[in-house]
C-alpha positions in Angstrom: 0.1 -26.7 26.3 1.5 -28.0 22.9 4.8 -27.1 21.4 4.9 -24.8 18.4 6.8 -27.7 16.6 3.5 -29.6 16.9 1.2 -27.0 15.5 -0.5 -27.6 12.1 1.3 -26.0 9.2 -1.1 -24.2 6.8 -0.6 -22.0 3.5 2.4 -21.4 1.7 5.1 -18.5 1.8 3.8 -15.0 0.8 4.3 -14.3 -2.9 6.2 -10.7 -2.7 4.8 -9.9 -6.4 1.2 -10.4 -5.2 -1.1 -7.3 -5.4 -3.9 -9.0 -3.9 -5.2 -7.1 -1.0 -6.3 -8.8 2.1 -6.5 -6.0 4.5 -5.9 -2.8 2.9 -8.5 -0.9 0.4 -6.8 -0.1 -2.9 -6.3 3.5 -1.5 -4.8 2.4 1.8 -2.5 0.0 -0.1 -1.0 2.9 -2.3 -0.7 5.2 0.7 1.3 2.6 2.8 3.4 2.0 -0.1 4.0 5.7 -0.5 4.8 6.3 3.0 7.0 3.3 3.6 9.0 4.4 0.5 9.7 7.5 2.4 10.7 5.8 5.4 13.0 3.3 3.7 13.7 5.5 0.4 15.2 4.1 -2.8 18.7 5.5 -3.5 21.8 3.4 -5.0 20.1 0.4 -3.1 16.4 -0.7 -3.5 14.0 0.5 -0.9 10.8 -0.2 0.7 8.9 0.0 -2.4 11.0 -2.4 -4.4 11.4 -4.8 -1.4 7.5 -5.2 -1.4 7.2 -3.9 2.4 3.6 -3.3 1.6 2.8 -6.8 1.0 4.4 -7.6 4.1 2.5 -5.3 6.2 -0.8 -5.8 4.5 -0.3 -9.8 5.1 0.5 -8.9 8.9 -2.6 -6.8 9.4 -5.0 -9.2 7.6 -5.6 -11.5 10.9 -3.7 -14.4 12.2 -2.9 -16.6 9.3 0.8 -15.1 8.9 2.0 -14.6 12.2 4.5 -17.3 12.8 6.2 -18.9 9.6 6.9 -22.6 9.8 10.6 -23.7 10.7 11.2 -24.8 7.4 9.4 -22.0 5.7 7.0 -24.2 4.1 3.8 -22.1 5.5 2.6 -20.8 8.5 1.8 -22.0 12.0 -2.2 -22.6 12.4 -3.3 -20.2 15.7 -5.9 -22.0 17.9 -7.7 -21.3 21.0 -6.9 -18.6 23.6 -3.4 -18.1 21.6 -5.8 -17.4 18.5 -8.1 -15.2 20.6 -5.4 -13.0 21.9 -3.8 -12.4 18.7 -7.0 -11.5 17.0 -7.6 -8.9 19.8 -4.2 -7.5 19.3 -4.4 -7.6 15.4 -7.8 -5.4 15.7 -6.1 -2.9 17.5 -3.3 -2.5 15.2 -5.9 -2.6 12.1 -7.7 0.3 13.8 -4.4 2.0 14.5 -3.5 1.9 10.6 -7.1 3.0 9.5 -7.3 5.9 11.5 -3.4 6.8 10.7 -3.9 6.7 7.0 -6.8 8.9 7.4 -4.6 11.4 9.7 -2.1 11.2 6.7 -4.7 12.3 4.2 -6.1 15.0 6.6 -2.9 16.7 6.9 -2.1 16.2 3.3 -5.3 18.0 2.2 -4.9 20.7 4.5 -1.2 21.4 3.7 -1.2 20.8 -0.1 -5.0 20.1 -1.0 -4.4 16.5 -2.2 -4.2 13.0 -0.8 -0.9 11.8 0.8 -0.2 9.4 -2.1 -0.4 12.1 -4.7 2.0 14.2 -3.3 5.6 15.0 -4.2 8.5 13.1 -2.1 9.4 16.4 -0.4 5.6 17.3 0.5 5.4 13.6 1.9 8.1 14.1 4.1 6.6 17.3 5.3 3.3 15.3 6.2 5.4 12.5 7.9 7.2 15.3 9.9 3.7 16.9 10.9 2.4 13.4 12.0 5.2 11.9 13.8 6.0 15.6 15.7 9.6 15.1 14.8 12.0 16.5 12.1 13.2 14.0 9.2 16.3 12.2 10.8 19.6 12.8 9.0 21.3 9.8 7.2 23.3 7.4 9.5 26.2 5.3 8.8 26.7 1.6 9.8 28.8 1.6 12.9 27.8 4.9 14.3 26.1 5.6 17.6 22.8 6.4 15.8 22.8 3.0 14.0 23.4 0.9 17.1 20.4 2.8 18.7 18.3 1.6 16.0 19.4 -1.9 16.1 18.5 -1.9 19.7 14.8 -0.8 19.1 12.3 -3.4 20.0 10.2 -5.7 17.9 7.0 -5.5 20.1 4.4 -3.1 18.3 1.6 -3.6 21.0 0.2 -0.3 22.0 2.3 1.8 19.3 0.9 4.7 17.6 0.6 4.8 13.9 3.9 6.3 13.0 6.2 4.3 15.3 4.3 1.3 14.4 4.6 2.1 10.2 8.2 2.6 11.1 9.0 -0.6 12.9 6.9 -2.5 10.2 8.6 -0.9 7.5 12.1 -2.1 8.9 10.9 -5.4 9.7 9.3 -5.8 6.0 12.8 -4.7 4.5 14.9 -7.0 6.7 12.5 -10.0 7.2 12.9 -13.4 5.9 11.2 -13.4 2.7 8.7 -16.0 3.6 6.7 -13.2 5.3 6.5 -11.3 1.9 8.8 -8.6 2.2 12.6 -8.5 1.5 11.9 -9.7 -2.1 15.1 -11.2 -3.6 16.9 -10.5 -0.4 17.1 -6.9 -1.3 17.2 -5.8 2.5 19.9 -8.3 3.3 21.9 -7.3 0.0 21.7 -3.6 1.1 23.4 -4.3 4.5 25.8 -7.3 3.4 24.1 -10.0 4.8 24.2 -13.4 3.4 21.3 -15.0 4.5 19.6 -18.5 3.9 18.0 -19.2 0.7 15.1 -20.4 2.5 14.3 -21.2 6.2 14.7 -24.8 5.4 18.5 -24.3 4.9 18.8 -23.2 8.4 17.5 -26.8 9.6 19.3 -28.9 7.3 22.6 -27.5 7.5 22.8 -26.1 4.2 23.2 -22.5 5.7 26.4 -22.3 7.6 27.6 -19.0 9.3 31.0 -20.4 10.6 32.8 -18.6 7.7 31.8 -15.2 9.3 33.1 -15.8 12.6 36.4 -13.9 13.5 39.0 -15.6 15.4 40.9 -13.9 18.0 40.2 -12.2 21.3 38.1 -8.7 21.0 36.8 -6.5 23.8 33.0 -5.1 23.9 34.3 -1.8 22.9 35.8 -3.2 19.6 32.6 -5.3 18.9 30.1 -2.5 19.6 31.2 1.0 18.6 28.5 2.4 20.8 30.6 1.4 23.7 33.5 3.1 22.9 31.9 6.5 24.0 29.8 4.6 27.0 32.4 1.9 28.4 31.0 -0.9 30.6 31.1 0.0 34.2 30.7 -3.1 36.6 27.8 -2.6 39.0 29.1 -2.1 42.4 27.8 -4.5 45.2 
């Protein structure tokens, strides 16, 4: 078995400004762009639409060419053999999940408002997403609250997910990912949370990007570092 460091690098970083569709039809692209803009809406900070999350999702669903970025950000690793076969099967499943999910969005939208999802008002789109998800629209959260910590601890593995949870996960991934994957245009997602990330993945390899300035000196308890633990203090397991 070869190491990923030895895999061939192909292609180039994804252009977030590209409107070329590799997987979505034009209608699907516009529908997903509208849906992600309600999941990660624009307010005083840019949202999913401005960060070009739809580009990230389109490239991710397009096959196996944009799965793993090269360590230096110059392109993407070429998947081969059984590894490639496994990823093709996984991506085919997710492609079908999205195709059926978009049709469901439109079906609910037409039944409720007599129009496709992408043509609804924002409030109407929220209503459709609530119907599809089976849950009310979540309230706003503030960094440092228990809800925010719960969100941070969600997994990143989408295999077997239904459409709406996958869409929410991919929206967050596209908003906060390294820009090499097509989302997080101009580091919009990072800037929104005050994260000073590297200009490129290459900077993480040659020492250009240094995080030492963000380390705090002193001794801290886990309860101080993780607010969620203030209400749920750590209890050592009994033997």
